[in-house]
SETI-544388 format. One record per residue (C-alpha): residue in one letter; chain; x, y, z. Coordinates in nm, 2 decimals, decimal comma. Each point is the difference from the previous one (the first is absolute). Layout:
// residues N
['A' 'A' [X Y Z]]
...
***
This chain:
// residues 81
['X' 'A' [-9,02 3,84 -17,26]]
['X' 'A' [-0,21 0,29 0,12]]
['X' 'A' [-0,19 -0,01 -0,32]]
['X' 'A' [-0,08 -0,36 0,03]]
['X' 'A' [-0,10 0,02 0,36]]
['X' 'A' [-0,22 0,31 -0,05]]
['X' 'A' [-0,16 -0,17 -0,31]]
['X' 'A' [-0,08 -0,31 0,20]]
['X' 'A' [-0,14 0,22 0,28]]
['X' 'A' [-0,23 0,20 -0,25]]
['X' 'A' [-0,13 -0,32 -0,16]]
['X' 'A' [-0,06 -0,17 0,34]]
['X' 'A' [-0,19 0,29 0,14]]
['X' 'A' [-0,21 0,03 -0,32]]
['X' 'A' [-0,08 -0,37 0,01]]
['X' 'A' [-0,09 0,01 0,37]]
['X' 'A' [-0,23 0,29 -0,05]]
['X' 'A' [-0,17 -0,16 -0,30]]
['X' 'A' [-0,05 -0,33 0,18]]
['X' 'A' [-0,13 0,13 0,33]]
['X' 'A' [-0,24 0,22 -0,20]]
['X' 'A' [-0,12 -0,29 -0,21]]
['X' 'A' [-0,05 -0,23 0,31]]
['X' 'A' [-0,13 0,23 0,25]]
['X' 'A' [-0,13 0,30 -0,19]]
['X' 'A' [0,11 0,36 0,03]]
['X' 'A' [-0,21 0,09 0,31]]
['X' 'A' [0,13 -0,28 0,22]]
['X' 'A' [0,21 0,09 0,30]]
['X' 'A' [0,27 -0,23 -0,12]]
['X' 'A' [0,01 0,16 -0,34]]
['X' 'A' [0,02 0,35 0,15]]
['X' 'A' [0,28 -0,11 0,23]]
['X' 'A' [0,20 -0,14 -0,29]]
['X' 'A' [-0,06 0,33 -0,19]]
['X' 'A' [0,14 0,21 0,29]]
['X' 'A' [0,30 -0,22 0,07]]
['X' 'A' [0,07 -0,03 -0,38]]
['X' 'A' [-0,01 0,38 -0,02]]
['X' 'A' [0,24 0,03 0,30]]
['X' 'A' [0,25 -0,23 -0,17]]
['X' 'A' [-0,02 0,20 -0,32]]
['X' 'A' [0,06 0,32 0,20]]
['X' 'A' [0,31 -0,15 0,15]]
['X' 'A' [0,13 -0,12 -0,35]]
['X' 'A' [-0,07 0,35 -0,13]]
['X' 'A' [0,21 0,15 0,28]]
['X' 'A' [0,28 -0,25 -0,05]]
['X' 'A' [0,00 0,06 -0,38]]
['X' 'A' [-0,01 0,38 0,05]]
['X' 'A' [0,30 -0,02 0,23]]
['X' 'A' [0,20 -0,24 -0,22]]
['X' 'A' [-0,12 0,08 -0,35]]
['X' 'A' [0,04 0,37 0,01]]
['X' 'A' [0,37 -0,04 -0,03]]
['X' 'A' [-0,02 -0,18 -0,34]]
['X' 'A' [-0,07 0,14 -0,35]]
['X' 'A' [-0,26 -0,27 -0,07]]
['X' 'A' [-0,33 0,18 -0,05]]
['X' 'A' [-0,21 -0,29 0,11]]
['X' 'A' [0,15 0,01 0,35]]
['X' 'A' [-0,09 0,36 0,03]]
['X' 'A' [-0,36 -0,07 -0,11]]
['X' 'A' [-0,06 -0,30 0,20]]
['X' 'A' [-0,07 0,17 0,35]]
['X' 'A' [-0,28 0,20 -0,16]]
['X' 'A' [-0,15 -0,32 -0,16]]
['X' 'A' [0,02 -0,20 0,32]]
['X' 'A' [-0,14 0,29 0,20]]
['X' 'A' [-0,29 0,03 -0,24]]
['X' 'A' [-0,06 -0,38 0,02]]
['X' 'A' [0,01 0,03 0,38]]
['X' 'A' [-0,25 0,28 0,00]]
['X' 'A' [-0,24 -0,20 -0,23]]
['X' 'A' [0,02 -0,29 0,25]]
['X' 'A' [-0,07 0,22 0,29]]
['X' 'A' [-0,29 0,15 -0,19]]
['X' 'A' [-0,13 -0,35 -0,08]]
['X' 'A' [0,02 -0,09 0,37]]
['X' 'A' [-0,20 0,31 0,10]]
['X' 'A' [-0,27 -0,02 -0,26]]
***
């Protein structure tokens, strides 16, 4: 169930970021707020995955926190630039 919930969360965040950027543009205050909030959610998911996924032998659970943290950093960078 965690896989499904996390997958839906990733897709929802991606769609939200794309839609708000398409509607308001990347420099709008709303877009920047969505970027920062989305980055925070990704960092929380990364921490949760690191805490729970480090106990498994599945490689993707061990890689996921780095991927999520990188995506969060890129969203923060997009909000700042």
